[in-house]
PLY file of the C-alpha trace (Angstrom):
ply
format ascii 1.0
element vertex 151
property float x
property float y
property float z
element edge 150
property int vertex1
property int vertex2
end_header
169.38 137.31 224.12
166.40 136.56 222.00
163.02 138.17 221.61
161.59 141.65 221.98
163.52 142.43 225.13
166.88 140.97 226.07
166.86 137.88 228.22
170.23 136.58 229.27
171.37 133.07 228.48
171.67 131.67 231.03
169.30 133.71 233.17
171.40 135.70 235.59
171.84 139.19 236.92
175.11 138.29 238.60
178.45 139.53 237.36
179.91 136.04 237.58
177.99 133.35 235.79
178.81 129.81 234.78
178.06 129.43 231.09
177.38 126.20 229.24
180.35 124.95 227.29
180.41 126.27 223.71
181.22 124.04 220.74
184.84 125.21 220.67
187.17 126.52 223.34
188.63 129.88 222.33
191.81 131.63 223.35
192.65 133.45 226.57
190.53 136.61 227.01
192.57 138.30 229.73
194.37 140.67 227.35
191.44 141.99 225.31
190.65 145.69 225.28
188.70 148.31 223.33
186.22 147.08 220.72
187.45 143.51 221.16
186.47 143.68 224.85
182.96 144.77 223.86
182.72 141.88 221.39
183.75 139.63 224.27
181.14 141.24 226.55
178.40 140.73 223.92
179.16 137.02 224.29
178.62 137.23 228.05
182.35 136.99 228.73
184.96 139.56 229.89
182.75 140.79 232.71
185.87 141.39 234.83
187.06 144.00 232.30
184.01 146.19 232.98
183.39 145.72 236.71
179.68 145.21 236.07
177.52 145.44 239.13
174.30 145.36 237.12
172.70 142.89 234.73
174.76 141.78 231.74
172.48 143.53 229.16
172.66 146.76 231.18
176.43 146.46 231.46
176.69 145.89 227.68
174.62 149.02 226.98
176.46 151.12 229.55
179.98 150.25 228.40
179.54 149.29 224.74
176.45 151.17 223.59
174.09 148.26 222.97
173.17 144.77 224.16
173.19 141.37 222.51
170.05 140.53 220.56
170.44 136.76 220.95
172.99 134.46 222.50
173.18 130.73 222.00
175.64 128.37 223.63
178.27 129.27 221.01
177.13 132.39 219.09
176.06 135.92 219.99
174.39 138.46 217.69
174.17 142.24 218.02
173.71 145.30 215.83
176.74 146.80 214.13
177.05 149.97 216.21
178.03 151.98 213.10
175.38 150.48 210.78
172.26 149.42 212.66
170.90 147.75 209.54
173.68 145.17 209.96
173.67 142.29 212.42
176.98 140.83 213.56
177.04 137.20 214.71
180.26 136.00 216.30
181.41 133.06 218.42
181.09 133.69 222.16
184.58 132.25 222.45
187.58 134.18 221.13
189.19 133.19 217.84
191.60 135.54 216.08
190.04 134.75 212.70
188.35 131.99 210.70
191.66 130.25 209.96
192.46 130.11 213.68
189.01 128.65 214.32
189.70 125.88 211.78
193.07 125.10 213.38
191.97 125.32 217.03
188.62 123.59 216.62
188.90 121.08 213.76
186.11 118.83 215.07
183.46 121.57 215.36
184.58 124.55 213.23
182.14 123.78 210.41
179.28 123.30 212.88
180.11 126.59 214.61
180.32 128.45 211.30
176.97 126.96 210.26
175.44 128.07 213.57
176.85 131.60 213.13
175.19 131.89 209.70
171.87 130.41 210.89
171.70 132.60 214.02
172.66 135.66 211.96
169.83 135.03 209.48
167.28 134.40 212.25
168.23 137.53 214.21
168.29 139.65 211.05
164.79 138.43 210.11
163.47 139.12 213.60
164.97 142.57 214.19
165.31 144.01 210.67
163.01 141.86 208.55
163.56 139.79 205.45
166.77 137.96 204.75
170.23 139.50 204.71
171.62 140.38 201.30
175.12 139.34 202.40
176.60 137.21 205.15
180.34 137.62 205.51
183.17 136.02 207.42
186.38 137.92 207.87
189.40 136.05 206.61
192.81 136.99 207.95
194.37 139.52 207.38
191.13 141.44 206.55
189.77 141.82 210.07
188.03 144.96 211.30
188.21 144.13 215.03
191.25 141.93 215.61
191.58 139.67 218.63
195.09 140.06 220.03
197.15 136.89 220.28
196.94 135.12 223.62
199.98 135.68 225.75
0 1
1 2
2 3
3 4
4 5
5 6
6 7
7 8
8 9
9 10
10 11
11 12
12 13
13 14
14 15
15 16
16 17
17 18
18 19
19 20
20 21
21 22
22 23
23 24
24 25
25 26
26 27
27 28
28 29
29 30
30 31
31 32
32 33
33 34
34 35
35 36
36 37
37 38
38 39
39 40
40 41
41 42
42 43
43 44
44 45
45 46
46 47
47 48
48 49
49 50
50 51
51 52
52 53
53 54
54 55
55 56
56 57
57 58
58 59
59 60
60 61
61 62
62 63
63 64
64 65
65 66
66 67
67 68
68 69
69 70
70 71
71 72
72 73
73 74
74 75
75 76
76 77
77 78
78 79
79 80
80 81
81 82
82 83
83 84
84 85
85 86
86 87
87 88
88 89
89 90
90 91
91 92
92 93
93 94
94 95
95 96
96 97
97 98
98 99
99 100
100 101
101 102
102 103
103 104
104 105
105 106
106 107
107 108
108 109
109 110
110 111
111 112
112 113
113 114
114 115
115 116
116 117
117 118
118 119
119 120
120 121
121 122
122 123
123 124
124 125
125 126
126 127
127 128
128 129
129 130
130 131
131 132
132 133
133 134
134 135
135 136
136 137
137 138
138 139
139 140
140 141
141 142
142 143
143 144
144 145
145 146
146 147
147 148
148 149
149 150
């Protein structure tokens, strides 16, 4: 979602939507739960975990406390629910960590990482103002919201 009010990408109020293919194919999302499921929902995925009968932004707010600020084909950005002066930008597809991204997506990992940084800066400037002082990537094993291994 991008702009003053959320607008889904792609435009849809359905609970099942066909999304454009992201740069990299992530792991199986069927086993995610808790905060990881919300991260997945912020990327427009994992709708089946929440039984959403309403729009995706409404479902995100209802079940996770906020909605995505912007979503591209491969990256979604949202406020850190604990620190609203922070913007988190993550791949819409699931990767356990940055090392797993490099292994599972060798042809596009650098492009995806570049997009995550660029989208994060743009969303930060739009919603908070200025440029972020820090932009961080979690490197295994220092992960605050781990993605469980695919079964």
